[in-house]
Each structure stands twice: as structure tokens, then as C-alpha cells.
N, C-alpha and C positions, 0 to 999 in steps of 0.2 A: 483566382484569388482563394487563399486559404481561409476557411471559416474559423471563427474565434474558438469554437469548441475543439477543433483539431489543433490549432496553435497552442492553446492552453494545455491540451493533453500531451503534446510533444514536449513542451517546456517541463511539465510535471514528470514525464518519463526521463527526460535528460537529468533533472535534479535527483530523481530517485536513483538513476544509474550511477551518477557520480558519487552520491552518498554511500552506496554500497562499497565502492572501491576504496573510498576514504575510510570507511568503517573497518575494512579488512586491514588497511595500513595501521589504524589505531590499535587493532587487536594485537599487533606485533609488539606494541609498547605496553599496553595495559592488560592484555588477556581478555578473553571473551566476557566473563561476568562484569568486569568494570566497564568495558565498552558498551555492553548491553544496558547497564544502569545509566550511563551517560546519555545514550541514545534515547532512552525513555524520558529522562529529564528534559532533554532538548525537545522531544515531541510534546511534552507537557507545556513547555514555554511556547511552542508553536501554536498549540491549542489555545492557550491564554491570549496570545497575540491575535489569533483569529477572532476570538470572542470580543476583544477590545475593538478590533476593526469593525466588527458587525455593530457594536454599540455606537461607535463614532459615526458610521454611515447611516444609522437609523434602521438597520435591518431588524427583523422580528426576533429579537432575543432580549431577555431581561435577566436580571440577577435573581429573580424569584425562582425557587426550586419547582420547576414545572417539567412537563413531558419533553419539550424540545431541549431543555438544558440537560435532562437526564439522558436523552439520546446522544448528545455530544459527549457526555462522560462515558457511556457504554462504547461509543465509537472509539474514543481515546483508549479505553481499556483493551479493546480488540487490536488496536494499532500497537499498543505496548506488548501484548502477547505475540503479535506477528514479529515484532522486532527481536524478541527473545529467541524465537525459533529460527528466524532468519540469521541472526548472529551465530548461533550454534551450527547452522548449515554452512555458513561462510567459513567458520573455523575448521570444519571437517573436510572441505574440498575447495576447489578453485572458485573464486568469486564470479568468474565469467559463467561457470556452469550453474551456480545457484541463481544468477541473474536470468539465465535462460529459462530455468524451471519456473522461477517466480513470475517472470514477465509473461511466460506462456500460460500459466494457470490462472493468473490474476483476472484476465477477461472472462474466462470460463466461469469462475465463481461469481463475478459481478453479474453476468447475464443470469445465472441460476438464481441468485438471491434477489435480483430485481424482479424476476418472474414470480418467485415464491412470496416475497415480502411486499412488493410494490404493485403487483398485478400487471407488470409490463408484459407486452406480447412477446411470446417466444416464437420466432419465425424459423422456417426451415433452414435459412442460411446461418442462423445462430447455432443450430444443432449440428449442421455439417461442419461449420467452422470449429466448434468445440471438439468434434471427433478428429478433425485434421490436426488440431493442436495436440490432443492426447497421443495420436499416432506419432507426431513429431517428437514429443517428449520421449516416447519409447525408443525411437530411432537414435536420438541424441544420447540417451543413457545406456544404450547397448554397448557393451565392451567387447 
């Protein structure tokens, strides 16, 4: 049986992957700056919807300007910055190649920041996995 965290991660990866391909198609119509702006707006709506869902379900969030709310805003800003750079990368090359780079480096940075900011344990298999991912990126990008 598949665990919930694995299932949710697969669904998130699927949605992220299809969104990149659709964004590349949109860029052919609107150009990169417009597609980037629209993606950031949509991300803003998604963040607002998440906050509303948390309020409805009674999760620990309030409309008061406090540290958790500030963290959500900072998270949204980093997501917006990521979308800007991701869109320019997609504009410059094949979306499948950008997806490989992004998909490969994403877990490396998550493990690194979880270790640095959250104090999560960094295990030997994390380090070996990160090295394998970086070697894989070098192999993929070699022309």
C-alpha cells in the first residue's frame, strides 16, 4: 500500500510537471514576461485559497500579522522568484530539460535547507543521493 505522503508527493509532482508544459505553451502566445506575471498571480490565488482552507478547517493560522503569516508570505515570494527564473529557463531551452534540472535539484535543496533551517538529520544516504543527482545533471547537460 502506498503511504499518503508518497501519494501526495506524486500528485504534486504530476501537477508541477503538467504546469511546466502548459506554461511553455502559454509562452508561445504571451511571451515569457506575461506568462511569468500570470503564473505569479495564479500562485498568489493558490496561496490565498490555501489560507482560506486553513481558516475553514481550523488550522493554526489567523489574519493577524504574526510570524506564521509572515513565513507564508516569504514562502510565496520565493515561489514567485522561482517561477520567474523557471519561466526564463523554459523560454531558453526545452521544457523537458528544464524539468529534469529542476526536478533533480529540488530534493537536494529541500534536504539542505531542512538540515540548515529545521535541524533535520542529514543522513549518509541523503549525501550520497545528492552527489548521484548532481553527477546525473552533469551527464544530462553534457553535449
